[in-house]
N, CA, C and O of each residue as an XYZ file, in Angstrom:
624
protein
N      59.386     -9.110     31.944
C      59.655     -9.683     33.248
C      60.993    -10.394     33.192
O      61.297    -11.050     32.195
N      61.796    -10.281     34.233
C      63.107    -10.905     34.263
C      63.158    -11.910     35.393
O      62.593    -11.695     36.465
N      63.845    -13.015     35.136
C      64.035    -14.033     36.165
C      65.520    -14.331     36.261
O      66.194    -14.452     35.237
N      66.032    -14.448     37.456
C      67.436    -14.759     37.633
C      67.571    -16.276     37.749
O      66.882    -16.928     38.533
N      68.483    -16.808     36.942
C      68.753    -18.244     36.953
C      70.199    -18.419     37.399
O      71.104    -17.803     36.835
N      70.415    -19.235     38.384
C      71.757    -19.447     38.919
C      72.125    -20.917     38.785
O      71.326    -21.799     39.099
N      73.342    -21.172     38.314
C      73.834    -22.549     38.157
C      74.920    -22.806     39.193
O      75.891    -22.055     39.285
N      74.751    -23.866     39.966
C      75.747    -24.259     40.970
C      76.339    -25.602     40.537
O      75.596    -26.550     40.285
N      77.634    -25.687     40.452
C      78.222    -26.993     40.114
C      77.949    -27.996     41.230
O      77.893    -27.615     42.399
N      77.777    -29.277     40.884
C      77.443    -30.289     41.902
C      78.497    -30.423     42.995
O      78.173    -30.809     44.118
N      79.746    -30.112     42.682
C      80.784    -30.291     43.687
C      80.822    -29.171     44.733
O      81.574    -29.253     45.705
N      79.992    -28.103     44.527
C      79.963    -27.006     45.501
C      79.330    -27.495     46.794
O      78.357    -28.248     46.784
N      79.886    -27.064     47.871
C      79.324    -27.361     49.174
C      78.973    -26.046     49.842
O      79.069    -24.991     49.215
N      78.575    -26.088     51.080
C      78.189    -24.872     51.790
C      79.345    -23.905     51.965
O      79.107    -22.718     52.188
N      80.602    -24.368     51.873
C      81.725    -23.456     52.050
C      81.924    -22.542     50.841
O      82.606    -21.523     50.951
N      81.346    -22.885     49.700
C      81.427    -22.023     48.515
C      80.219    -21.098     48.486
O      79.080    -21.536     48.648
N      80.482    -19.834     48.280
C      79.390    -18.859     48.329
C      78.997    -18.301     46.974
O      77.877    -17.814     46.820
N      79.874    -18.356     45.996
C      79.575    -17.731     44.719
C      79.178    -18.782     43.686
O      79.803    -19.840     43.604
N      78.157    -18.501     42.909
C      77.768    -19.442     41.861
C      78.776    -19.416     40.711
O      79.518    -18.448     40.538
N      78.787    -20.474     39.950
C      79.667    -20.558     38.801
C      79.174    -19.628     37.687
O      79.971    -18.907     37.087
N      77.874    -19.641     37.410
C      77.287    -18.812     36.360
C      75.995    -18.204     36.896
O      75.205    -18.882     37.552
N      75.793    -16.948     36.617
C      74.546    -16.299     36.998
C      74.038    -15.526     35.792
O      74.747    -14.675     35.255
N      72.846    -15.811     35.375
C      72.259    -15.181     34.198
C      70.947    -14.508     34.551
O      70.263    -14.896     35.498
N      70.615    -13.509     33.784
C      69.275    -12.936     33.870
C      68.623    -13.195     32.526
O      69.148    -12.791     31.488
N      67.515    -13.847     32.541
C      66.823    -14.211     31.309
C      65.510    -13.444     31.208
O      64.759    -13.361     32.180
N      65.237    -12.891     30.048
C      63.979    -12.189     29.805
C      62.902    -13.218     29.523
O      63.051    -14.083     28.661
N      61.822    -13.105     30.265
C      60.677    -13.973     30.036
C      59.602    -13.128     29.374
O      59.141    -12.151     29.963
N      59.188    -13.487     28.148
C      58.182    -12.661     27.466
C      56.853    -12.659     28.217
O      56.389    -13.684     28.717
N      56.268    -11.479     28.275
C      54.948    -11.364     28.882
C      54.027    -10.642     27.917
O      54.473     -9.868     27.070
N      52.778    -10.897     28.052
C      51.769    -10.267     27.210
C      51.388     -8.926     27.829
O      50.820     -8.888     28.921
N      51.690     -7.841     27.154
C      51.405     -6.507     27.684
C      49.908     -6.314     27.893
O      49.504     -5.736     28.903
N      49.087     -6.775     26.979
C      47.645     -6.580     27.116
C      47.073     -7.366     28.288
O      46.002     -7.033     28.795
N      47.786     -8.418     28.728
C      47.308     -9.199     29.868
C      47.635     -8.515     31.193
O      46.930     -8.713     32.182
N      48.695     -7.714     31.220
C      49.116     -7.105     32.475
C      48.650     -5.669     32.635
O      48.549     -5.178     33.760
N      48.365     -4.991     31.542
C      47.929     -3.591     31.640
C      46.511     -3.452     31.130
O      46.173     -3.907     30.037
N      45.709     -2.829     31.928
C      44.357     -2.531     31.473
C      44.171     -1.034     31.558
O      44.428     -0.416     32.591
N      43.725     -0.466     30.469
C      43.488      0.966     30.485
C      42.054      1.211     30.902
O      41.122      0.570     30.416
N      41.904      2.140     31.800
C      40.572      2.485     32.279
C      39.982      3.532     31.351
O      40.704      4.389     30.842
N      38.671      3.472     31.126
C      38.051      4.480     30.266
C      38.177      5.873     30.875
O      38.117      6.045     32.093
N      38.351      6.860     30.002
C      38.527      8.239     30.451
C      37.391      9.119     29.960
O      36.755      8.865     28.937
N      37.170     10.163     30.741
C      36.197     11.187     30.386
C      36.982     12.470     30.120
O      37.774     12.899     30.958
N      36.767     13.074     28.968
C      37.356     14.374     28.671
C      36.436     15.439     29.246
O      35.216     15.347     29.111
N      37.011     16.446     29.883
C      36.214     17.514     30.469
C      36.678     18.871     29.953
O      37.874     19.140     29.842
N      35.706     19.715     29.644
C      35.977     21.097     29.270
C      35.143     21.982     30.182
O      33.948     21.746     30.364
N      35.771     22.996     30.751
C      35.105     23.908     31.658
C      35.098     25.300     31.041
O      36.154     25.890     30.807
N      33.917     25.815     30.784
C      33.765     27.131     30.177
C      33.679     28.168     31.286
O      32.901     28.024     32.229
N      34.486     29.212     31.161
C      34.482     30.295     32.137
C      33.182     31.076     32.095
O      32.458     31.015     31.102
N      32.875     31.806     33.150
C      31.586     32.479     33.259
C      31.450     33.766     32.441
O      30.340     34.156     32.078
N      32.565     34.417     32.154
C      32.491     35.704     31.455
C      33.477     35.724     30.296
O      34.584     35.196     30.408
N      33.073     36.339     29.172
C      33.983     36.401     28.022
C      35.122     37.394     28.255
O      35.003     38.325     29.051
N      36.230     37.173     27.541
C      37.340     38.120     27.606
C      37.054     39.311     26.691
O      35.953     39.431     26.155
N      38.039     40.187     26.512
C      37.834     41.399     25.716
C      37.522     41.115     24.250
O      36.977     41.974     23.556
N      37.866     39.897     23.764
C      37.568     39.513     22.377
C      36.238     38.780     22.248
O      35.859     38.367     21.152
N      35.541     38.621     23.347
C      34.260     37.923     23.325
C      34.374     36.412     23.432
O      33.376     35.706     23.289
N      35.579     35.906     23.682
C      35.794     34.465     23.828
C      35.717     34.071     25.300
O      36.233     34.763     26.178
N      35.066     32.954     25.540
C      34.983     32.453     26.909
C      36.230     31.628     27.218
O      36.635     30.801     26.401
N      36.840     31.837     28.375
C      38.016     31.022     28.726
C      37.608     29.563     28.896
O      36.498     29.261     29.333
N      38.524     28.669     28.543
C      38.233     27.237     28.571
C      39.372     26.506     29.277
O      40.543     26.709     28.957
N      39.019     25.658     30.238
C      39.982     24.769     30.891
C      39.642     23.357     30.464
O      38.469     22.992     30.385
N      40.673     22.554     30.187
C      40.456     21.163     29.760
C      41.241     20.228     30.658
O      42.334     20.554     31.122
N      40.662     19.057     30.893
C      41.343     18.017     31.653
C      40.702     16.672     31.307
O      39.740     16.615     30.541
N      41.236     15.605     31.869
C      40.688     14.262     31.705
C      40.579     13.617     33.074
O      41.300     13.981     34.003
N      39.670     12.658     33.194
C      39.508     11.929     34.455
C      39.155     10.482     34.144
O      38.504     10.193     33.140
N      39.585      9.587     35.006
C      39.220      8.176     34.866
C      37.732      8.044     35.160
O      37.236      8.581     36.150
N      37.040      7.341     34.311
C      35.590      7.205     34.412
C      35.151      6.558     35.725
O      35.625      5.483     36.093
N      34.243      7.230     36.418
C      33.621      6.670     37.614
C      34.415      6.759     38.894
O      34.002      6.189     39.904
N      35.537      7.451     38.893
C      36.374      7.477     40.093
C      36.277      8.751     40.923
O      36.654      8.748     42.095
N      35.772      9.856     40.329
C      35.801     11.112     41.078
C      34.546     11.941     40.859
O      33.841     11.822     39.857
N      34.312     12.782     41.849
C      33.251     13.775     41.739
C      33.752     14.955     40.916
O      34.947     15.249     40.890
N      32.842     15.611     40.261
C      33.180     16.783     39.465
C      33.880     17.834     40.329
O      34.843     18.458     39.885
N      33.407     18.029     41.540
C      34.013     18.998     42.474
C      35.483     18.692     42.701
O      36.311     19.603     42.671
N      35.825     17.430     42.927
C      37.210     17.040     43.192
C      38.094     17.225     41.963
O      39.247     17.641     42.083
N      37.568     16.923     40.801
C      38.326     17.111     39.561
C      38.645     18.594     39.379
O      39.770     18.956     39.037
N      37.662     19.433     39.607
C      37.876     20.870     39.466
C      38.891     21.366     40.495
O      39.769     22.163     40.163
N      38.780     20.910     41.713
C      39.696     21.321     42.775
C      41.129     20.896     42.461
O      42.054     21.699     42.590
N      41.321     19.643     42.052
C      42.655     19.122     41.747
C      43.302     19.856     40.579
O      44.526     19.972     40.521
N      42.501     20.345     39.659
C      43.014     21.048     38.485
C      42.968     22.568     38.634
O      43.193     23.307     37.675
N      42.672     23.017     39.848
C      42.618     24.458     40.168
C      41.682     25.230     39.233
O      41.997     26.322     38.760
N      40.527     24.620     38.989
C      39.486     25.253     38.177
C      38.466     25.827     39.143
O      37.879     25.099     39.944
N      38.258     27.118     39.067
C      37.403     27.812     40.030
C      35.967     27.289     39.972
O      35.364     27.203     38.902
N      35.446     26.949     41.124
C      34.104     26.406     41.243
C      33.180     27.346     42.003
O      31.999     27.453     41.670
N      33.693     28.020     43.005
C      32.849     28.822     43.884
C      32.968     30.309     43.590
O      34.058     30.819     43.331
N      31.832     30.997     43.635
C      31.816     32.456     43.590
C      32.241     32.954     44.978
O      32.518     32.143     45.862
N      32.293     34.253     45.175
C      32.788     34.826     46.431
C      32.088     34.229     47.654
O      32.757     33.815     48.601
N      30.766     34.179     47.650
C      30.011     33.648     48.790
C      30.341     32.171     49.009
O      30.534     31.742     50.146
N      30.405     31.403     47.941
C      30.678     29.973     48.039
C      32.064     29.652     48.552
O      32.257     28.628     49.206
N      33.042     30.516     48.266
C      34.402     30.297     48.752
C      34.439     30.311     50.276
O      35.214     29.582     50.895
N      33.608     31.135     50.864
C      33.584     31.275     52.318
C      32.578     30.322     52.956
O      32.836     29.763     54.022
N      31.447     30.140     52.313
C      30.332     29.431     52.948
C      30.061     28.033     52.398
O      29.017     27.462     52.714
N      30.949     27.455     51.592
C      30.651     26.124     51.054
C      30.764     25.071     52.143
O      31.458     25.261     53.142
N      30.081     23.972     51.937
C      30.000     22.907     52.948
C      31.122     21.880     52.812
O      31.144     20.891     53.544
N      32.056     22.102     51.881
C      33.175     21.167     51.728
C      32.812     19.911     50.971
O      33.506     18.901     51.080
N      31.746     19.955     50.211
C      31.367     18.800     49.401
C      30.323     17.898     50.025
O      30.088     16.792     49.538
N      29.706     18.345     51.077
C      28.702     17.524     51.757
C      27.314     17.590     51.158
O      26.433     16.828     51.555
N      27.104     18.487     50.208
C      25.797     18.589     49.561
C      24.758     19.320     50.392
O      23.558     19.136     50.189
N      25.210     20.150     51.327
C      24.237     20.820     52.186
C      24.164     22.332     51.981
O      23.464     23.012     52.731
N      24.868     22.877     50.984
C      24.830     24.335     50.815
C      24.325     24.783     49.443
O      23.721     25.850     49.340
N      24.554     24.009     48.400
C      24.100     24.377     47.062
C      24.934     25.442     46.384
O      24.445     26.087     45.457
N      26.188     25.658     46.808
C      27.003     26.724     46.215
C      27.870     26.254     45.042
O      28.530     27.077     44.408
N      27.882     24.983     44.746
C      28.759     24.460     43.687
C      27.976     24.141     42.404
O      28.219     23.120     41.761
N      27.066     24.997     42.051
C      26.222     24.767     40.873
C      27.028     24.936     39.588
O      27.780     25.898     39.431
N      26.855     23.986     38.677
C      27.419     24.060     37.332
C      26.314     23.688     36.348
O      25.293     23.119     36.735
N      26.525     24.013     35.079
C      25.574     23.610     34.041
C      26.280     22.653     33.096
O      27.385     22.929     32.629
N      25.642     21.538     32.819
C      26.199     20.550     31.896
C      25.711     20.906     30.495
O      24.531     20.746     30.182
N      26.607     21.379     29.672
C      26.284     21.769     28.303
C      26.238     20.545     27.393
O      25.378     20.441     26.519
N      27.173     19.619     27.608
C      27.261     18.406     26.797
C      27.730     17.263     27.682
O      28.545     17.472     28.581
N      27.231     16.060     27.442
C      27.738     14.878     28.132
C      26.951     14.442     29.348
O      27.476     13.710     30.187
N      25.713     14.870     29.465
C      24.886     14.477     30.614
C      24.795     12.946     30.739
O      24.673     12.409     31.839
N      24.856     12.265     29.600
C      24.704     10.812     29.583
C      25.880     10.059     30.206
O      25.740      8.873     30.503
N      27.039     10.703     30.416
C      28.167     10.017     31.057
C      28.304     10.381     32.536
O      29.313     10.062     33.164
N      27.298     11.042     33.087
C      27.286     11.401     34.506
C      26.225     10.588     35.232
O      25.328     10.026     34.604
N      26.328     10.525     36.548
C      25.292      9.852     37.331
C      23.992     10.670     37.279
O      24.004     11.845     36.914
N      22.903     10.049     37.640
C      21.611     10.745     37.716
C      21.648     11.737     38.868
O      22.461     11.606     39.784
N      20.771     12.725     38.821
C      20.681     13.675     39.934
C      20.378     12.929     41.231
O      19.536     12.032     41.266
N      21.076     13.314     42.292
C      20.855     12.696     43.603
C      19.656     13.363     44.283
O      19.159     14.381     43.802
N      19.199     12.802     45.383
C      18.100     13.408     46.153
C      18.488     14.800     46.643
O      17.652     15.702     46.681
N      19.737     14.971     47.013
C      20.222     16.290     47.444
C      20.075     17.293     46.312
O      19.616     18.415     46.529
N      20.460     16.899     45.108
C      20.333     17.790     43.954
C      18.868     18.084     43.652
O      18.505     19.218     43.338
N      18.048     17.076     43.748
C      16.616     17.293     43.492
C      16.053     18.338     44.451
O      15.201     19.140     44.068
N      16.528     18.331     45.694
C      16.066     19.295     46.685
C      16.593     20.703     46.382
O      15.817     21.659     46.366
N      17.890     20.839     46.143
C      18.492     22.159     45.931
C      18.198     22.752     44.559
O      18.164     23.973     44.406
N      17.990     21.914     43.582
C      17.817     22.395     42.209
C      16.388     22.223     41.702
O      16.153     22.152     40.496
N      15.443     22.157     42.626
C      14.046     21.885     42.299
C      13.503     22.811     41.204
O      12.814     22.345     40.296
N      13.794     24.085     41.272
C      13.244     25.053     40.327
C      14.280     25.514     39.298
O      14.088     26.528     38.626
N      15.365     24.771     39.182
C      16.448     25.123     38.257
C      16.354     24.236     37.008
O      15.707     23.189     37.029
N      17.000     24.662     35.933
C      16.985     23.847     34.707
C      17.555     22.447     34.943
O      18.394     22.259     35.824
N      17.107     21.475     34.164
C      17.572     20.085     34.273
C      19.072     19.958     34.040
O      19.701     19.026     34.541
N      19.641     20.874     33.295
C      21.072     20.802     32.969
C      21.957     21.268     34.132
O      23.174     21.092     34.077
N      21.379     21.849     35.171
C      22.160     22.312     36.307
C      22.413     21.153     37.263
O      21.534     20.330     37.518
N      23.640     21.110     37.787
C      24.030     20.060     38.723
C      24.834     20.657     39.870
O      25.367     21.760     39.758
N      24.915     19.922     40.968
C      25.821     20.263     42.063
C      27.102     19.470     41.824
O      27.064     18.243     41.735
N      28.228     20.160     41.721
C      29.493     19.487     41.423
C      29.878     18.475     42.500
O      30.553     17.487     42.211
N      29.454     18.716     43.730
C      29.807     17.805     44.828
C      28.975     16.526     44.821
O      29.254     15.609     45.595
N      27.972     16.449     43.972
C      27.102     15.276     43.903
C      27.224     14.559     42.551
O      26.603     13.515     42.346
N      28.009     15.105     41.644
C      28.072     14.608     40.278
C      29.294     13.728     40.064
O      30.427     14.207     40.095
N      29.058     12.438     39.846
C      30.136     11.498     39.562
C      30.387     11.513     38.056
O      29.456     11.389     37.261
N      31.641     11.662     37.678
C      32.013     11.728     36.275
C      32.289     10.314     35.768
O      33.327      9.730     36.079
N      31.368      9.773     34.995
C      31.502      8.428     34.437
C      30.975      7.358     35.366
O      30.533      7.637     36.480
N      31.031      6.111     34.879
C      30.536      4.983     35.675
C      31.499      3.794     35.661
O      31.075      2.657     35.865
N      32.768      4.041     35.426
C      33.846      3.056     35.355
C      33.853      2.263     34.056
O      34.842      1.590     33.763
N      32.781      2.319     33.267
C      32.717      1.568     32.008
C      32.642      2.487     30.802
O      33.113      2.132     29.721
N      32.059      3.657     30.975
C      31.852      4.531     29.825
C      32.998      5.516     29.643
O      33.796      5.744     30.552
N      33.057      6.081     28.476
C      33.985      7.162     28.189
C      33.207      8.199     27.399
O      32.101      7.923     26.935
N      33.762      9.366     27.245
C      33.061     10.408     26.513
C      33.599     11.777     26.860
O      34.704     11.925     27.382
N      32.793     12.764     26.559
C      33.187     14.151     26.770
C      32.084     14.877     27.521
O      30.899     14.691     27.245
N      32.489     15.709     28.474
C      31.555     16.520     29.242
C      32.009     17.974     29.129
O      33.177     18.293     29.351
N      31.068     18.844     28.780
C      31.344     20.269     28.723
C      30.540     20.919     29.835
O      29.322     20.758     29.914
N      31.234     21.656     30.696
C      30.649     22.236     31.902
C      30.730     23.762     31.839
O      31.792     24.327     31.576
N      29.604     24.415     32.083
C      29.575     25.877     32.211
C      29.700     26.200     33.697
O      28.856     25.806     34.501
N      30.762     26.922     34.051
C      30.917     27.340     35.443
C      30.036     28.550     35.718
O      29.821     29.369     34.824
N      29.531     28.675     36.920
C      28.696     29.791     37.367
C      27.525     30.081     36.408
O      27.395     31.206     35.926
N      26.691     29.100     36.132
C      25.585     29.352     35.191
C      24.625     30.425     35.682
O      23.969     31.080     34.872
N      24.528     30.618     36.993
C      23.637     31.611     37.553
C      24.048     33.038     37.141
O      23.221     33.950     37.187
N      25.287     33.235     36.750
C      25.753     34.556     36.319
C      25.201     34.925     34.940
O      25.153     36.100     34.576
N      24.785     33.913     34.182
C      24.283     34.155     32.834
C      22.799     34.554     32.834
O      22.312     35.127     31.860
N      22.092     34.255     33.913
C      20.635     34.485     33.962
C      20.324     35.911     34.343
O      19.155     36.285     34.434
């Protein structure tokens, strides 16, 4: 942090406009007091189909814990969430269509609990399946890693 200190000689009156000496002095500040790092969640998104070598494509990103829905993180990082039908018929994140299904392979403990909307749409689906539009990544205090399988219904 810098502070400007200006010295005016006592004999200066209002007719004088320029100070005699002008200094900029560095005032030490505690970096840890002014910056707080928010916990982050590492995310890995596994593609639905293997390539010609049998490897599944993987997208990786990070997100601040507790600030975004899984759907928004995927959208911002251009990670495909919807199959053909979902691209046209999705509800825009309102939780009323059920087209944004993902499977949580790892990291269920750093996500919010299933919402009532998810309980309704995923009633007969595995516990690891979630709606991306209802899934909050982190809780503002935790950090960790989440591995997400895109289009889990394609594997069944």
